[in-house]
Biopython code that builds the backbone (N, CA, C, O; Angstrom):
import numpy as np
from Bio.PDB.StructureBuilder import StructureBuilder

atoms = [
    (1, "MET", "N", (-5.474, -1.391, -14.015)),
    (1, "MET", "CA", (-4.256, -1.765, -13.281)),
    (1, "MET", "C", (-3.323, -0.646, -13.678)),
    (1, "MET", "O", (-3.283, -0.162, -14.809)),
    (2, "ASN", "N", (-2.500, -0.237, -12.550)),
    (2, "ASN", "CA", (-1.331, 0.695, -12.677)),
    (2, "ASN", "C", (-0.079, 0.099, -12.533)),
    (2, "ASN", "O", (0.345, -0.306, -11.450)),
    (3, "LYS", "N", (0.680, 0.015, -13.859)),
    (3, "LYS", "CA", (1.935, -0.648, -13.717)),
    (3, "LYS", "C", (3.015, 0.346, -13.489)),
    (3, "LYS", "O", (2.790, 1.500, -13.851)),
    (4, "LEU", "N", (4.173, 0.057, -12.933)),
    (4, "LEU", "CA", (5.394, 0.738, -12.682)),
    (4, "LEU", "C", (6.240, 0.383, -13.970)),
    (4, "LEU", "O", (6.504, -0.806, -14.150)),
    (5, "ILE", "N", (6.644, 1.240, -14.800)),
    (5, "ILE", "CA", (7.519, 0.789, -16.051)),
    (5, "ILE", "C", (8.700, 1.732, -15.853)),
    (5, "ILE", "O", (8.568, 2.935, -15.627)),
    (6, "LYS", "N", (9.861, 1.096, -15.956)),
    (6, "LYS", "CA", (11.071, 1.900, -16.028)),
    (6, "LYS", "C", (12.148, 1.201, -17.078)),
    (6, "LYS", "O", (12.420, 0.003, -16.997)),
    (7, "ASP", "N", (12.611, 1.901, -17.870)),
    (7, "ASP", "CA", (13.627, 1.459, -18.945)),
    (7, "ASP", "C", (12.968, 0.272, -19.635)),
    (7, "ASP", "O", (13.593, -0.784, -19.737)),
    (8, "ASN", "N", (11.730, 0.400, -20.113)),
    (8, "ASN", "CA", (11.062, -0.498, -20.788)),
    (8, "ASN", "C", (11.004, -1.972, -20.034)),
    (8, "ASN", "O", (11.077, -3.044, -20.637)),
    (9, "LYS", "N", (10.885, -1.848, -18.847)),
    (9, "LYS", "CA", (10.648, -2.870, -17.943)),
    (9, "LYS", "C", (9.473, -2.748, -17.121)),
    (9, "LYS", "O", (9.208, -1.649, -16.634)),
    (10, "VAL", "N", (8.589, -3.945, -16.867)),
    (10, "VAL", "CA", (7.561, -3.709, -15.870)),
    (10, "VAL", "C", (7.963, -4.410, -14.558)),
    (10, "VAL", "O", (8.579, -5.476, -14.536)),
    (11, "ALA", "N", (7.535, -3.674, -13.379)),
    (11, "ALA", "CA", (7.555, -4.064, -12.173)),
    (11, "ALA", "C", (6.754, -5.182, -11.814)),
    (11, "ALA", "O", (5.546, -4.951, -11.762)),
    (12, "VAL", "N", (7.183, -6.502, -11.516)),
    (12, "VAL", "CA", (6.114, -7.544, -11.187)),
    (12, "VAL", "C", (6.476, -8.048, -9.714)),
    (12, "VAL", "O", (7.592, -8.491, -9.443)),
    (13, "LEU", "N", (5.403, -7.939, -8.758)),
    (13, "LEU", "CA", (5.530, -8.207, -7.427)),
    (13, "LEU", "C", (5.409, -9.591, -7.041)),
    (13, "LEU", "O", (4.295, -10.104, -7.154)),
    (14, "VAL", "N", (6.444, -10.335, -6.568)),
    (14, "VAL", "CA", (6.331, -11.706, -6.300)),
    (14, "VAL", "C", (7.041, -11.912, -4.837)),
    (14, "VAL", "O", (8.139, -11.446, -4.531)),
    (15, "SER", "N", (6.099, -12.795, -3.897)),
    (15, "SER", "CA", (6.428, -13.146, -2.709)),
    (15, "SER", "C", (7.328, -14.350, -2.704)),
    (15, "SER", "O", (6.768, -15.432, -2.879)),
    (16, "HIS", "N", (8.579, -14.341, -2.539)),
    (16, "HIS", "CA", (9.420, -15.614, -2.497)),
    (16, "HIS", "C", (9.538, -16.334, -1.226)),
    (16, "HIS", "O", (9.817, -17.531, -1.296)),
    (17, "GLY", "N", (9.378, -15.819, -0.128)),
    (17, "GLY", "CA", (9.278, -16.480, 1.163)),
    (17, "GLY", "C", (8.198, -17.420, 1.243)),
    (17, "GLY", "O", (7.246, -17.409, 0.463)),
    (18, "PHE", "N", (8.356, -18.309, 2.273)),
    (18, "PHE", "CA", (7.282, -19.276, 2.589)),
    (18, "PHE", "C", (6.411, -18.468, 3.623)),
    (18, "PHE", "O", (6.920, -17.608, 4.343)),
    (19, "GLY", "N", (5.075, -18.786, 3.661)),
    (19, "GLY", "CA", (4.056, -18.317, 4.566)),
    (19, "GLY", "C", (2.766, -17.855, 3.696)),
    (19, "GLY", "O", (1.762, -18.567, 3.719)),
    (20, "ALA", "N", (2.792, -16.779, 3.005)),
    (20, "ALA", "CA", (1.617, -16.458, 2.340)),
    (20, "ALA", "C", (2.017, -15.760, 1.063)),
    (20, "ALA", "O", (2.810, -14.819, 1.062)),
    (21, "GLY", "N", (1.445, -16.248, -0.032)),
    (21, "GLY", "CA", (1.549, -15.601, -1.327)),
    (21, "GLY", "C", (1.072, -14.280, -1.548)),
    (21, "GLY", "O", (0.054, -13.962, -0.935)),
    (22, "TRP", "N", (1.640, -13.391, -2.353)),
    (22, "TRP", "CA", (1.115, -12.207, -2.472)),
    (22, "TRP", "C", (0.071, -12.066, -3.375)),
    (22, "TRP", "O", (-0.907, -11.424, -2.995)),
    (23, "SER", "N", (0.081, -12.625, -4.704)),
    (23, "SER", "CA", (-1.059, -12.492, -5.658)),
    (23, "SER", "C", (-1.593, -13.726, -5.738)),
    (23, "SER", "O", (-2.773, -13.803, -6.080)),
    (24, "THR", "N", (-0.900, -14.852, -5.464)),
    (24, "THR", "CA", (-1.586, -16.196, -5.781)),
    (24, "THR", "C", (-2.670, -16.645, -4.557)),
    (24, "THR", "O", (-3.541, -17.495, -4.739)),
    (25, "TRP", "N", (-2.466, -15.923, -3.276)),
    (25, "TRP", "CA", (-3.464, -16.164, -2.366)),
    (25, "TRP", "C", (-4.673, -15.275, -2.602)),
    (25, "TRP", "O", (-5.604, -15.431, -1.813)),
    (26, "ASN", "N", (-4.812, -14.349, -3.582)),
    (26, "ASN", "CA", (-5.808, -13.285, -3.568)),
    (26, "ASN", "C", (-6.268, -13.267, -5.089)),
    (26, "ASN", "O", (-6.022, -12.306, -5.819)),
    (27, "SER", "N", (-6.971, -14.424, -5.525)),
    (27, "SER", "CA", (-7.437, -14.509, -7.000)),
    (27, "SER", "C", (-8.259, -13.327, -7.279)),
    (27, "SER", "O", (-8.076, -12.749, -8.350)),
    (28, "GLU", "N", (-9.105, -12.909, -6.488)),
    (28, "GLU", "CA", (-9.846, -11.692, -6.951)),
    (28, "GLU", "C", (-9.109, -10.334, -7.337)),
    (28, "GLU", "O", (-9.508, -9.572, -8.218)),
    (29, "GLU", "N", (-8.144, -10.168, -6.669)),
    (29, "GLU", "CA", (-7.285, -8.946, -6.814)),
    (29, "GLU", "C", (-5.981, -9.241, -7.446)),
    (29, "GLU", "O", (-5.171, -8.322, -7.571)),
    (30, "ALA", "N", (-5.676, -10.540, -7.894)),
    (30, "ALA", "CA", (-4.430, -10.832, -8.200)),
    (30, "ALA", "C", (-3.811, -10.025, -9.374)),
    (30, "ALA", "O", (-2.612, -9.748, -9.378)),
    (31, "ASN", "N", (-4.666, -9.649, -10.380)),
    (31, "ASN", "CA", (-4.157, -8.826, -11.713)),
    (31, "ASN", "C", (-3.830, -7.268, -11.129)),
    (31, "ASN", "O", (-3.045, -6.545, -11.743)),
    (32, "ASN", "N", (-4.377, -6.899, -10.115)),
    (32, "ASN", "CA", (-4.034, -5.497, -9.667)),
    (32, "ASN", "C", (-2.654, -5.542, -8.768)),
    (32, "ASN", "O", (-1.697, -4.772, -8.856)),
    (33, "MET", "N", (-2.827, -6.694, -7.851)),
    (33, "MET", "CA", (-1.712, -6.814, -6.939)),
    (33, "MET", "C", (-0.402, -7.006, -7.445)),
    (33, "MET", "O", (0.570, -6.412, -6.978)),
    (34, "VAL", "N", (-0.330, -7.946, -8.536)),
    (34, "VAL", "CA", (0.918, -8.327, -9.069)),
    (34, "VAL", "C", (1.687, -7.048, -9.740)),
    (34, "VAL", "O", (2.913, -6.959, -9.676)),
    (35, "PHE", "N", (0.887, -6.078, -10.381)),
    (35, "PHE", "CA", (1.527, -4.968, -10.859)),
    (35, "PHE", "C", (1.307, -3.753, -10.208)),
    (35, "PHE", "O", (1.314, -2.731, -10.894)),
    (36, "ASP", "N", (1.097, -3.675, -8.904)),
    (36, "ASP", "CA", (0.726, -2.472, -8.113)),
    (36, "ASP", "C", (1.952, -1.634, -8.154)),
    (36, "ASP", "O", (3.040, -2.002, -7.711)),
    (37, "ALA", "N", (1.714, -0.488, -8.710)),
    (37, "ALA", "CA", (2.789, 0.676, -8.971)),
    (37, "ALA", "C", (3.263, 1.251, -7.514)),
    (37, "ALA", "O", (4.442, 1.368, -7.180)),
    (38, "ASP", "N", (2.200, 1.570, -6.756)),
    (38, "ASP", "CA", (2.520, 2.229, -5.623)),
    (38, "ASP", "C", (3.248, 1.331, -4.724)),
    (38, "ASP", "O", (4.257, 1.795, -4.193)),
    (39, "ILE", "N", (2.915, 0.144, -4.468)),
    (39, "ILE", "CA", (3.555, -0.833, -3.645)),
    (39, "ILE", "C", (5.139, -1.123, -4.134)),
    (39, "ILE", "O", (6.119, -1.142, -3.389)),
    (40, "ALA", "N", (5.123, -1.332, -5.508)),
    (40, "ALA", "CA", (6.430, -1.551, -5.968)),
    (40, "ALA", "C", (7.425, -0.172, -5.789)),
    (40, "ALA", "O", (8.641, -0.294, -5.640)),
    (41, "GLN", "N", (6.855, 0.940, -5.819)),
    (41, "GLN", "CA", (7.604, 2.080, -5.820)),
    (41, "GLN", "C", (7.957, 2.366, -4.305)),
    (41, "GLN", "O", (8.876, 3.125, -3.997)),
    (42, "MET", "N", (7.139, 1.683, -3.343)),
    (42, "MET", "CA", (7.528, 1.639, -1.778)),
    (42, "MET", "C", (8.673, 0.729, -1.634)),
    (42, "MET", "O", (9.630, 1.073, -0.941)),
    (43, "LEU", "N", (8.650, -0.269, -2.163)),
    (43, "LEU", "CA", (9.784, -1.397, -2.112)),
    (43, "LEU", "C", (11.066, -0.605, -2.640)),
    (43, "LEU", "O", (12.063, -0.505, -1.925)),
    (44, "ILE", "N", (11.012, -0.106, -3.776)),
    (44, "ILE", "CA", (12.172, 0.621, -4.430)),
    (44, "ILE", "C", (12.805, 1.540, -3.512)),
    (44, "ILE", "O", (14.027, 1.594, -3.372)),
    (45, "ASP", "N", (11.858, 2.372, -2.793)),
    (45, "ASP", "CA", (12.319, 3.550, -1.842)),
    (45, "ASP", "C", (12.639, 2.868, -0.507)),
    (45, "ASP", "O", (13.104, 3.535, 0.417)),
    (46, "GLU", "N", (12.405, 1.566, -0.382)),
    (46, "GLU", "CA", (12.802, 0.914, 1.013)),
    (46, "GLU", "C", (12.063, 1.362, 2.164)),
    (46, "GLU", "O", (12.547, 1.580, 3.275)),
    (47, "LYS", "N", (10.732, 1.498, 1.789)),
    (47, "LYS", "CA", (9.796, 2.033, 2.885)),
    (47, "LYS", "C", (9.631, 0.691, 3.842)),
    (47, "LYS", "O", (9.688, -0.453, 3.393)),
    (48, "PRO", "N", (9.434, 0.997, 5.133)),
    (48, "PRO", "CA", (9.207, 0.003, 6.204)),
    (48, "PRO", "C", (8.018, -1.008, 5.868)),
    (48, "PRO", "O", (6.959, -0.471, 5.543)),
    (49, "PHE", "N", (8.052, -2.232, 5.901)),
    (49, "PHE", "CA", (7.113, -3.007, 5.454)),
    (49, "PHE", "C", (5.718, -2.831, 6.386)),
    (49, "PHE", "O", (4.675, -3.352, 5.991)),
    (50, "LYS", "N", (5.752, -2.206, 7.416)),
    (50, "LYS", "CA", (4.543, -2.023, 8.244)),
    (50, "LYS", "C", (3.864, -0.698, 7.242)),
    (50, "LYS", "O", (2.641, -0.638, 7.118)),
    (51, "ASP", "N", (4.566, 0.104, 6.709)),
    (51, "ASP", "CA", (3.998, 0.974, 5.887)),
    (51, "ASP", "C", (3.306, 0.513, 4.557)),
    (51, "ASP", "O", (2.257, 1.009, 4.148)),
    (52, "ILE", "N", (4.000, -0.486, 3.922)),
    (52, "ILE", "CA", (3.701, -1.201, 2.738)),
    (52, "ILE", "C", (2.449, -1.928, 2.969)),
    (52, "ILE", "O", (1.565, -1.919, 2.112)),
    (53, "GLN", "N", (2.312, -2.609, 4.170)),
    (53, "GLN", "CA", (1.121, -3.266, 4.669)),
    (53, "GLN", "C", (0.030, -2.512, 4.786)),
    (53, "GLN", "O", (-1.026, -2.801, 4.224)),
    (54, "ALA", "N", (0.191, -1.486, 5.524)),
    (54, "ALA", "CA", (-0.944, -0.465, 5.779)),
    (54, "ALA", "C", (-1.570, -0.107, 4.409)),
    (54, "ALA", "O", (-2.778, -0.244, 4.220)),
    (55, "LEU", "N", (-0.724, 0.355, 3.454)),
    (55, "LEU", "CA", (-1.308, 0.703, 2.200)),
    (55, "LEU", "C", (-2.006, -0.330, 1.404)),
    (55, "LEU", "O", (-3.043, -0.149, 0.766)),
    (56, "ALA", "N", (-1.280, -1.523, 1.514)),
    (56, "ALA", "CA", (-2.037, -2.763, 0.781)),
    (56, "ALA", "C", (-3.375, -3.063, 1.511)),
    (56, "ALA", "O", (-4.338, -3.403, 0.823)),
    (57, "GLU", "N", (-3.486, -2.972, 2.707)),
    (57, "GLU", "CA", (-4.772, -3.325, 3.502)),
    (57, "GLU", "C", (-5.829, -2.260, 3.081)),
    (57, "GLU", "O", (-7.010, -2.574, 2.938)),
    (58, "THR", "N", (-5.371, -0.992, 2.885)),
    (58, "THR", "CA", (-6.345, -0.029, 2.393)),
    (58, "THR", "C", (-6.680, -0.117, 1.030)),
    (58, "THR", "O", (-7.808, 0.271, 0.727)),
    (59, "LYS", "N", (-5.818, -0.618, -0.008)),
    (59, "LYS", "CA", (-6.217, -0.761, -1.390)),
    (59, "LYS", "C", (-6.647, -2.096, -1.630)),
    (59, "LYS", "O", (-7.102, -2.302, -2.756)),
    (60, "TYR", "N", (-6.606, -3.160, -0.741)),
    (60, "TYR", "CA", (-7.136, -4.436, -0.947)),
    (60, "TYR", "C", (-7.667, -4.874, 0.335)),
    (60, "TYR", "O", (-7.076, -5.740, 0.980)),
    (61, "PRO", "N", (-8.740, -4.335, 0.746)),
    (61, "PRO", "CA", (-9.313, -4.774, 2.137)),
    (61, "PRO", "C", (-9.608, -6.183, 2.420)),
    (61, "PRO", "O", (-9.419, -6.711, 3.515)),
    (62, "LYS", "N", (-10.143, -6.846, 1.241)),
    (62, "LYS", "CA", (-10.584, -8.153, 1.399)),
    (62, "LYS", "C", (-9.471, -9.288, 1.253)),
    (62, "LYS", "O", (-9.658, -10.475, 1.519)),
    (63, "ALA", "N", (-8.273, -8.725, 0.782)),
    (63, "ALA", "CA", (-6.950, -9.641, 0.448)),
    (63, "ALA", "C", (-6.179, -9.915, 1.786)),
    (63, "ALA", "O", (-6.217, -9.224, 2.803)),
    (64, "CYS", "N", (-5.497, -11.026, 1.579)),
    (64, "CYS", "CA", (-4.522, -11.411, 2.462)),
    (64, "CYS", "C", (-3.305, -10.759, 1.924)),
    (64, "CYS", "O", (-2.869, -10.976, 0.793)),
    (65, "VAL", "N", (-2.783, -9.955, 2.778)),
    (65, "VAL", "CA", (-1.362, -9.263, 2.389)),
    (65, "VAL", "C", (-0.276, -9.524, 3.204)),
    (65, "VAL", "O", (0.612, -8.684, 3.355)),
    (66, "LEU", "N", (-0.256, -10.778, 3.831)),
    (66, "LEU", "CA", (0.744, -11.372, 4.665)),
    (66, "LEU", "C", (1.989, -11.454, 3.804)),
    (66, "LEU", "O", (3.100, -11.382, 4.328)),
    (67, "GLY", "N", (1.849, -11.587, 2.634)),
    (67, "GLY", "CA", (3.155, -11.947, 1.593)),
    (67, "GLY", "C", (4.028, -10.757, 1.622)),
    (67, "GLY", "O", (5.175, -10.891, 1.195)),
    (68, "ILE", "N", (3.615, -9.542, 2.095)),
    (68, "ILE", "CA", (4.558, -8.389, 2.049)),
    (68, "ILE", "C", (5.811, -8.775, 2.955)),
    (68, "ILE", "O", (6.946, -8.499, 2.565)),
    (69, "ASN", "N", (5.577, -9.450, 4.233)),
    (69, "ASN", "CA", (6.482, -9.898, 5.162)),
    (69, "ASN", "C", (7.261, -11.255, 4.829)),
    (69, "ASN", "O", (8.191, -11.692, 5.507)),
    (70, "ASP", "N", (6.800, -11.780, 3.817)),
    (70, "ASP", "CA", (7.237, -12.996, 3.470)),
    (70, "ASP", "C", (8.242, -13.030, 1.999)),
    (70, "ASP", "O", (8.327, -13.934, 1.167)),
    (71, "GLY", "N", (8.863, -11.847, 2.035)),
    (71, "GLY", "CA", (10.023, -11.687, 1.027)),
    (71, "GLY", "C", (9.341, -11.086, -0.305)),
    (71, "GLY", "O", (9.697, -11.470, -1.419)),
    (72, "LEU", "N", (8.346, -10.126, -0.118)),
    (72, "LEU", "CA", (7.904, -9.630, -1.418)),
    (72, "LEU", "C", (9.052, -8.701, -2.149)),
    (72, "LEU", "O", (9.722, -7.843, -1.575)),
    (73, "GLU", "N", (9.120, -9.002, -3.323)),
    (73, "GLU", "CA", (10.195, -8.353, -4.084)),
    (73, "GLU", "C", (9.726, -8.034, -5.458)),
    (73, "GLU", "O", (8.624, -8.419, -5.847)),
    (74, "ILE", "N", (10.562, -7.316, -6.229)),
    (74, "ILE", "CA", (10.103, -6.890, -7.543)),
    (74, "ILE", "C", (11.080, -7.638, -8.616)),
    (74, "ILE", "O", (12.310, -7.657, -8.573)),
    (75, "GLU", "N", (10.313, -8.192, -9.496)),
    (75, "GLU", "CA", (11.155, -8.747, -10.550)),
    (75, "GLU", "C", (10.717, -7.995, -11.933)),
    (75, "GLU", "O", (9.537, -7.904, -12.274)),
    (76, "TRP", "N", (11.721, -7.509, -12.627)),
    (76, "TRP", "CA", (11.479, -6.496, -13.749)),
    (76, "TRP", "C", (11.495, -7.497, -15.010)),
    (76, "TRP", "O", (12.344, -8.375, -15.163)),
    (77, "LEU", "N", (10.408, -7.228, -15.910)),
    (77, "LEU", "CA", (10.211, -8.074, -17.086)),
    (77, "LEU", "C", (10.004, -7.063, -18.146)),
    (77, "LEU", "O", (9.612, -5.924, -17.894)),
    (78, "ASP", "N", (10.295, -7.534, -19.445)),
    (78, "ASP", "CA", (10.196, -6.709, -20.631)),
    (78, "ASP", "C", (8.745, -6.490, -20.793)),
    (78, "ASP", "O", (7.904, -7.339, -20.497)),
    (79, "ILE", "N", (8.494, -5.382, -21.249)),
    (79, "ILE", "CA", (7.056, -4.908, -21.440)),
    (79, "ILE", "C", (6.338, -6.109, -22.591)),
    (79, "ILE", "O", (6.782, -6.304, -23.722)),
    (80, "GLY", "N", (5.347, -6.703, -22.088)),
    (80, "GLY", "CA", (4.745, -7.705, -23.098)),
    (80, "GLY", "C", (5.128, -9.099, -22.851)),
    (80, "GLY", "O", (4.506, -10.022, -23.376)),
    (81, "GLU", "N", (6.240, -9.308, -21.982)),
    (81, "GLU", "CA", (6.649, -10.801, -21.582)),
    (81, "GLU", "C", (5.521, -11.403, -20.928)),
    (81, "GLU", "O", (4.968, -10.853, -19.975)),
    (82, "ARG", "N", (5.143, -12.549, -21.414)),
    (82, "ARG", "CA", (4.272, -13.490, -20.880)),
    (82, "ARG", "C", (4.867, -14.399, -19.901)),
    (82, "ARG", "O", (5.921, -14.991, -20.133)),
    (83, "PHE", "N", (4.062, -14.549, -18.559)),
    (83, "PHE", "CA", (4.758, -15.163, -17.477)),
    (83, "PHE", "C", (3.537, -15.885, -16.721)),
    (83, "PHE", "O", (2.368, -15.736, -17.078)),
    (84, "GLU", "N", (3.922, -16.660, -15.672)),
    (84, "GLU", "CA", (2.953, -17.052, -14.587)),
    (84, "GLU", "C", (3.559, -16.945, -13.227)),
    (84, "GLU", "O", (4.781, -16.825, -13.137)),
    (85, "ILE", "N", (2.836, -16.978, -12.204)),
    (85, "ILE", "CA", (3.219, -17.015, -11.022)),
    (85, "ILE", "C", (2.686, -18.218, -10.339)),
    (85, "ILE", "O", (1.466, -18.348, -10.236)),
    (86, "THR", "N", (3.457, -19.062, -9.887)),
    (86, "THR", "CA", (3.120, -20.237, -9.220)),
    (86, "THR", "C", (3.450, -20.240, -7.799)),
    (86, "THR", "O", (4.427, -19.596, -7.414)),
    (87, "GLU", "N", (2.645, -20.979, -6.891)),
    (87, "GLU", "CA", (2.935, -20.999, -5.420)),
    (87, "GLU", "C", (3.004, -22.557, -4.926)),
    (87, "GLU", "O", (2.344, -23.492, -5.379)),
    (88, "TYR", "N", (4.009, -22.589, -3.845)),
    (88, "TYR", "CA", (4.153, -23.608, -3.015)),
    (88, "TYR", "C", (4.306, -23.235, -1.646)),
    (88, "TYR", "O", (5.311, -22.636, -1.261)),
    (89, "ASP", "N", (3.255, -23.593, -0.795)),
    (89, "ASP", "CA", (3.330, -23.260, 0.601)),
    (89, "ASP", "C", (3.525, -21.595, 0.979)),
    (89, "ASP", "O", (3.996, -21.141, 2.022)),
    (90, "GLY", "N", (3.101, -20.968, 0.003)),
    (90, "GLY", "CA", (3.058, -19.552, 0.172)),
    (90, "GLY", "C", (4.225, -18.843, -0.646)),
    (90, "GLY", "O", (4.167, -17.641, -0.903)),
    (91, "SER", "N", (5.375, -19.717, -1.072)),
    (91, "SER", "CA", (6.394, -19.234, -1.747)),
    (91, "SER", "C", (6.013, -19.186, -3.235)),
    (91, "SER", "O", (5.609, -20.158, -3.874)),
    (92, "GLU", "N", (6.194, -17.910, -3.723)),
    (92, "GLU", "CA", (5.812, -17.699, -5.256)),
    (92, "GLU", "C", (6.980, -17.695, -5.917)),
    (92, "GLU", "O", (8.045, -17.275, -5.463)),
    (93, "SER", "N", (6.749, -18.288, -7.289)),
    (93, "SER", "CA", (8.113, -18.261, -8.155)),
    (93, "SER", "C", (7.471, -17.834, -9.633)),
    (93, "SER", "O", (6.388, -18.273, -10.019)),
    (94, "LEU", "N", (8.148, -17.082, -10.263)),
    (94, "LEU", "CA", (7.860, -16.451, -11.290)),
    (94, "LEU", "C", (8.441, -17.199, -12.480)),
    (94, "LEU", "O", (9.653, -17.412, -12.507)),
    (95, "GLU", "N", (7.562, -17.656, -13.573)),
    (95, "GLU", "CA", (8.092, -18.558, -14.721)),
    (95, "GLU", "C", (7.698, -17.794, -16.011)),
    (95, "GLU", "O", (6.539, -17.445, -16.236)),
    (96, "LEU", "N", (8.811, -17.542, -16.896)),
    (96, "LEU", "CA", (8.456, -17.067, -18.190)),
    (96, "LEU", "C", (7.813, -18.113, -19.112)),
    (96, "LEU", "O", (8.271, -19.247, -19.251)),
    (97, "LEU", "N", (6.840, -17.700, -19.662)),
    (97, "LEU", "CA", (6.189, -18.825, -20.492)),
    (97, "LEU", "C", (7.018, -19.274, -21.581)),
    (97, "LEU", "O", (6.837, -20.420, -21.994)),
    (98, "LYS", "N", (8.024, -18.443, -22.181)),
    (98, "LYS", "CA", (8.788, -18.692, -23.266)),
    (98, "LYS", "C", (9.836, -19.849, -22.890)),
    (98, "LYS", "O", (10.487, -20.457, -23.739)),
    (99, "ASN", "N", (9.907, -20.055, -21.625)),
    (99, "ASN", "CA", (10.852, -21.000, -21.041)),
    (99, "ASN", "C", (10.217, -22.445, -20.588)),
    (99, "ASN", "O", (10.856, -23.310, -19.990)),
    (100, "LYS", "N", (8.899, -22.541, -20.967)),
    (100, "LYS", "CA", (8.240, -23.707, -20.595)),
    (100, "LYS", "C", (7.977, -24.624, -21.726)),
    (100, "LYS", "O", (7.738, -24.185, -22.851)),
    (101, "ASN", "N", (8.014, -25.855, -21.461)),
    (101, "ASN", "CA", (7.717, -26.825, -22.538)),
    (101, "ASN", "C", (6.165, -27.358, -22.207)),
    (101, "ASN", "O", (5.710, -27.819, -21.160)),
    (102, "PHE", "N", (5.519, -27.115, -23.522)),
    (102, "PHE", "CA", (4.024, -27.452, -23.419)),
    (102, "PHE", "C", (3.880, -28.756, -24.143)),
    (102, "PHE", "O", (4.743, -29.103, -24.950)),
    (103, "TYR", "N", (2.841, -29.485, -23.895)),
    (103, "TYR", "CA", (2.460, -30.587, -24.772)),
    (103, "TYR", "C", (1.114, -30.326, -25.148)),
    (103, "TYR", "O", (0.336, -29.765, -24.377)),
    (104, "GLN", "N", (0.787, -30.712, -26.322)),
    (104, "GLN", "CA", (-0.606, -30.646, -26.912)),
    (104, "GLN", "C", (-1.185, -31.803, -27.381)),
    (104, "GLN", "O", (-0.549, -32.395, -28.253)),
    (105, "ALA", "N", (-2.325, -32.316, -26.989)),
    (105, "ALA", "CA", (-2.810, -33.416, -27.511)),
    (105, "ALA", "C", (-3.652, -33.274, -28.997)),
    (105, "ALA", "O", (-4.129, -34.273, -29.534)),
]
sb = StructureBuilder()
sb.init_structure("model")
sb.init_model(0)
sb.init_chain("A")
sb.init_seg("    ")
for serial, (resi, resn, name, xyz) in enumerate(atoms, 1):
    if name == "N":
        sb.init_residue(resn, " ", resi, " ")
    sb.init_atom(name, np.array(xyz, "f"), 0.0, 1.0, " ", f" {name:<3s}", serial, name[0])
structure = sb.get_structure()
């Protein structure tokens, strides 16, 4: 997986809008899609969504890439930060694991 790292932060792709999740709807490619450096750079460069979608369709031909049009954004996390991405009705949320309360039996 090719991560985009700037100032000791990693670009994490998250689709906040309702409709289709970016990585959560694509379990086979999720590890690559969540950190895709090429797509992150296109978002930074404010490339048109149709161009980003064309690249995504080429890189991930079996994936649902509709999340690009549903609010795909970059969240910058410290290198090594543990997180999870959850989804409800296509809207993804990033949660830092250090902020979650866990129970153990």
